[in-house]
Backbone as CSV, one residue per row, in Angstrom:
resi,resn,N_x,N_y,N_z,CA_x,CA_y,CA_z,C_x,C_y,C_z
1,MET,98.847,108.659,83.948,98.381,108.125,85.099,97.332,109.071,85.654
2,ALA,96.140,108.479,86.135,95.165,109.353,86.632,95.645,110.008,87.942
3,GLU,94.915,111.199,88.280,95.223,111.869,89.473,94.576,111.277,90.713
4,GLY,94.996,111.124,91.853,94.381,110.560,93.066,94.912,109.163,93.147
5,THR,94.459,108.511,94.228,94.792,107.164,94.609,93.579,106.285,94.361
6,PHE,93.920,105.002,93.939,92.808,104.075,93.506,92.967,102.749,94.155
7,ALA,91.837,102.121,94.150,91.685,100.655,94.604,90.569,100.289,93.624
8,THR,90.390,98.846,93.578,89.567,98.329,92.651,88.683,97.257,93.343
9,ALA,87.468,96.984,92.708,86.561,96.119,93.318,85.898,95.297,92.219
10,ILE,85.949,93.970,92.117,85.152,93.198,91.334,83.961,92.901,92.111
11,ASN,82.909,93.557,91.736,81.763,93.794,92.467,80.449,93.347,91.690
12,CYS,79.370,93.183,92.364,78.075,92.779,91.748,77.507,94.110,91.267
13,MET,76.750,93.884,90.188,76.010,95.192,89.507,75.000,95.597,90.440
14,ASP,74.522,94.959,91.382,73.541,95.194,92.465,73.906,96.612,93.200
15,GLY,73.270,97.666,93.064,73.550,98.874,93.496,73.572,98.998,94.931
16,ARG,73.004,97.903,95.782,73.043,97.989,97.252,74.440,97.572,97.723
17,THR,75.320,97.020,96.867,76.652,96.627,97.410,77.602,97.724,96.982
18,GLN,77.423,98.769,96.177,78.388,99.658,95.753,79.015,100.535,96.806
19,GLU,78.017,101.354,97.576,78.481,102.134,98.531,79.209,101.539,99.583
20,PRO,78.632,100.436,100.243,79.423,99.912,101.390,80.847,99.377,100.951
21,VAL,80.911,98.839,99.842,82.249,98.382,99.327,83.153,99.570,99.050
22,ILE,82.706,100.664,98.366,83.486,101.758,98.156,84.021,102.368,99.453
23,GLN,83.143,102.632,100.425,83.467,103.076,101.745,84.626,102.284,102.550
24,TRP,84.374,100.970,102.367,85.214,99.995,103.051,86.699,100.157,102.429
25,MET,86.606,100.143,101.096,88.004,100.149,100.377,88.645,101.429,100.665
26,LYS,87.957,102.546,100.693,88.502,103.879,100.840,89.101,103.990,102.282
27,GLN,88.432,103.453,103.221,88.855,103.406,104.548,90.160,102.529,104.909
28,GLN,89.930,101.337,104.194,90.956,100.261,104.504,92.267,100.671,103.929
29,TYR,92.135,101.248,102.609,93.330,101.454,101.833,93.795,102.976,101.693
30,ASN,92.917,103.735,102.302,93.449,105.202,102.271,93.418,105.694,100.808
31,VAL,92.404,105.456,99.951,92.407,105.778,98.666,91.312,106.947,98.247
32,ASP,91.502,107.617,97.272,90.513,108.577,96.872,89.303,107.932,96.076
33,TYR,89.505,106.862,95.262,88.557,106.398,94.357,88.708,104.825,94.371
34,VAL,87.653,104.125,94.053,87.479,102.868,93.730,86.849,102.426,92.487
35,ASP,87.734,101.920,91.633,87.322,101.517,90.278,86.317,100.368,90.514
36,GLN,85.206,100.155,89.717,84.296,99.169,89.900,84.178,98.240,88.518
37,ILE,84.473,97.147,88.724,84.351,96.047,87.583,83.059,95.293,88.022
38,ASN,82.072,95.541,87.443,80.665,94.883,87.765,80.149,93.897,86.950
39,GLU,79.718,92.721,87.558,79.089,91.696,86.826,78.027,91.244,87.834
40,ALA,76.968,90.639,87.178,75.853,90.054,88.073,76.500,88.677,88.677
41,GLY,76.524,88.653,89.975,77.035,87.418,90.486,78.535,87.377,90.282
42,PRO,79.312,88.238,90.680,80.740,88.254,90.261,81.636,87.065,90.638
43,ASN,81.154,86.416,91.760,81.861,85.236,92.225,81.678,84.016,91.210
44,LYS,80.420,83.936,90.831,80.116,82.874,89.883,80.659,83.217,88.497
45,ALA,80.651,84.496,88.143,81.270,84.962,86.787,82.691,84.596,86.865
46,LEU,83.396,84.812,87.792,84.906,84.598,87.965,85.169,83.145,87.706
47,LEU,84.385,82.200,88.258,84.605,80.846,88.437,83.990,80.084,87.228
48,GLN,82.933,80.775,86.738,82.128,79.800,85.702,81.913,80.600,84.512
49,GLY,82.393,81.755,84.455,82.258,82.712,83.191,83.020,82.014,81.932
50,ASP,82.528,82.500,80.839,83.172,81.971,79.552,84.393,82.776,79.346
51,ALA,85.266,82.282,78.413,86.551,82.919,78.221,86.524,84.552,77.846
52,LYS,85.357,84.856,77.126,85.275,86.292,76.703,84.957,87.120,78.029
53,MET,84.109,86.613,79.007,83.833,87.415,80.043,85.141,87.569,80.914
54,ILE,85.873,86.463,81.141,86.982,86.449,81.919,88.020,87.435,81.375
55,GLU,88.175,87.551,79.978,89.149,88.374,79.332,88.697,89.784,79.537
56,SER,87.346,90.064,79.462,86.864,91.466,79.805,87.214,91.861,81.119
57,ILE,87.041,91.022,82.025,87.392,91.392,83.573,88.925,91.687,83.618
58,LYS,89.776,90.852,83.010,91.243,91.025,83.063,91.584,92.380,82.362
59,GLN,90.987,92.640,81.274,91.274,93.895,80.600,90.912,95.158,81.477
60,LYS,89.781,95.166,82.109,89.388,96.175,83.098,90.417,96.303,84.176
61,LEU,90.695,95.116,84.875,91.661,95.113,85.885,92.953,95.650,85.467
62,SER,93.449,95.441,84.258,94.743,95.860,83.903,94.605,97.451,83.721
63,ILE,93.462,97.985,83.269,93.455,99.404,83.102,93.353,100.084,84.453
64,SER,92.751,99.425,85.467,92.733,99.880,86.808,94.013,100.011,87.409
65,ASN,94.803,98.697,87.257,96.144,98.580,87.894,97.070,99.477,87.115
66,GLN,97.181,99.300,85.875,98.230,100.085,85.136,97.951,101.463,84.858
67,GLY,96.636,101.730,84.549,96.337,103.125,84.128,96.016,104.122,85.412
68,HIS,95.387,103.434,86.394,95.098,104.272,87.577,96.098,103.902,88.739
69,GLY,96.927,102.947,88.599,97.892,102.625,89.626,97.238,102.097,90.850
70,SER,96.095,101.453,90.696,95.412,100.668,91.827,96.430,99.510,92.306
71,GLN,96.473,99.518,93.615,97.307,98.539,94.271,96.610,97.593,95.059
72,ALA,95.123,97.735,95.161,94.426,96.818,96.043,93.015,96.415,95.131
73,LEU,92.655,95.150,95.476,91.455,94.669,94.748,90.734,93.836,95.802
74,ALA,89.464,94.088,95.661,88.408,93.304,96.463,87.646,92.493,95.385
75,ILE,87.399,91.170,95.775,86.589,90.200,95.111,85.332,90.240,96.121
76,VAL,84.158,90.625,95.519,82.923,90.795,96.380,81.819,89.990,96.202
77,GLY,81.213,89.368,97.095,80.017,88.652,97.063,79.071,89.176,98.042
78,HIS,77.713,88.953,97.922,76.674,89.662,98.804,75.590,88.740,99.069
79,HIS,74.911,89.076,100.183,73.544,88.512,100.485,72.570,88.950,99.336
80,ASP,71.674,88.066,99.065,70.457,88.344,98.184,70.863,88.758,96.843
81,CYS,71.985,87.955,96.294,72.446,88.253,95.069,71.495,87.429,93.933
82,ALA,70.877,88.144,93.089,70.042,87.582,92.038,70.792,86.861,90.916
83,GLY,72.175,87.438,90.761,72.936,86.706,89.721,73.585,85.489,90.235
84,ASN,73.627,85.210,91.538,74.353,84.059,92.093,73.649,83.699,93.481
85,PRO,72.353,83.157,93.313,71.476,82.954,94.436,71.956,81.673,95.220
86,VAL,72.934,81.735,95.826,73.323,80.565,96.747,73.620,81.123,98.213
87,ASP,73.580,80.213,99.138,73.669,80.591,100.500,74.961,81.144,100.885
88,LYS,75.263,81.854,101.955,76.383,82.529,102.415,77.597,81.589,102.454
89,PRO,77.611,80.307,103.110,78.643,79.499,103.058,79.368,79.100,101.710
90,GLU,78.330,78.885,100.770,78.868,78.616,99.389,79.339,79.760,98.730
91,LYS,78.785,81.006,98.977,79.295,82.248,98.507,80.629,82.638,98.980
92,VAL,80.941,82.343,100.365,82.173,82.629,100.969,83.221,81.754,100.400
93,GLU,82.856,80.552,100.162,83.841,79.509,99.394,84.211,80.145,97.997
94,GLN,83.217,80.540,97.322,83.401,81.082,96.052,84.360,82.373,96.034
95,ILE,84.163,83.228,96.972,85.024,84.431,97.203,86.379,83.965,97.444
96,LYS,86.528,82.875,98.203,88.049,82.487,98.424,88.576,81.862,97.219
97,GLN,87.790,81.096,96.396,88.345,80.563,95.125,88.584,81.622,94.093
98,GLY,87.791,82.806,94.176,87.835,83.881,93.141,89.220,84.662,93.520
99,VAL,89.465,84.773,94.812,90.708,85.495,95.180,91.918,84.713,94.647
100,ALA,91.879,83.365,95.008,92.967,82.622,94.452,93.142,82.619,93.027
101,LEU,91.962,82.646,92.303,92.187,82.620,90.768,92.746,83.947,90.277
102,VAL,92.343,85.118,90.865,92.795,86.346,90.395,94.172,86.581,90.850
103,ARG,94.612,86.040,92.001,95.987,86.076,92.362,96.889,85.343,91.404
104,SER,96.307,84.310,90.820,97.247,83.472,89.764,97.274,84.353,88.553
105,TRP,96.662,85.480,88.322,96.830,86.203,87.141,97.948,87.057,87.059
106,GLY,98.782,87.055,88.340,99.966,87.780,88.444,100.081,89.346,88.751
107,TYR,98.784,89.885,89.049,98.867,91.348,89.218,99.582,91.639,90.630
108,ASP,100.366,92.762,90.696,101.036,93.091,91.876,100.060,93.969,92.722
109,MET,99.023,93.297,93.316,98.011,93.987,94.148,97.808,93.389,95.384
110,ASP,97.367,94.086,96.436,96.786,93.304,97.633,95.410,92.893,97.299
111,ILE,95.177,91.620,97.254,93.683,91.049,96.838,93.051,90.446,98.026
112,VAL,91.730,90.962,98.260,91.083,90.629,99.478,89.578,89.997,99.078
113,GLY,89.051,89.326,99.808,87.699,88.869,99.576,86.774,89.398,100.637
114,LEU,85.520,89.923,100.093,84.692,90.662,100.843,83.320,90.099,100.795
115,TYR,82.507,90.068,101.869,81.175,89.729,101.781,80.266,90.738,102.218
116,VAL,79.276,91.258,101.529,78.314,92.254,102.062,77.076,91.442,102.560
117,ASN,76.885,91.607,103.892,75.801,90.852,104.563,74.437,91.400,104.427
118,ASP,73.462,90.789,105.171,72.059,91.177,105.018,71.783,92.659,105.587
119,ASP,72.736,93.096,106.356,72.645,94.520,106.904,73.340,95.406,105.999
120,TRP,73.874,94.987,104.870,74.698,95.768,103.889,75.962,96.356,104.480
121,GLU,76.638,95.474,105.415,77.749,95.780,105.966,78.907,94.829,105.438
122,VAL,80.100,95.366,105.298,81.184,94.607,104.679,81.878,93.636,105.694
123,GLU,82.011,92.346,105.338,82.652,91.474,106.147,83.968,91.084,105.319
124,HIS,85.073,91.239,106.118,86.453,90.788,105.417,86.450,89.311,105.541
125,ILE,86.553,88.608,104.329,86.693,87.124,104.388,87.982,86.602,104.314
126,THR,88.804,87.245,103.510,90.188,86.596,103.292,91.200,87.745,102.840
127,THR,92.415,87.553,103.066,93.499,88.518,102.674,94.418,87.657,101.886
């Protein structure tokens, strides 16, 4: 097991979202590190990705959960996403559906939905 405490984020590859999400997760869960599982438009990827993409996300999540002991996971969507260019209400709904989907995978983790707004601030969508 890795040293330190970990949380995990299924986040966008967009570099603008990384730091706000990492800081929010560190503060919310009092962890040292936040593992990043990055996809372009992660909400769309979770809900509409092919089996190979979903399996890749699951494998990375297993490594974070089992190898690093991560007990918290954020499903992240954000403003101005090139990989999933839909409006905020639709993206928030996708975040909620993504949280429900990942919960169905059976990981023993606290799973939350986050939205990074146009000020690059994290909004807590769902627990």
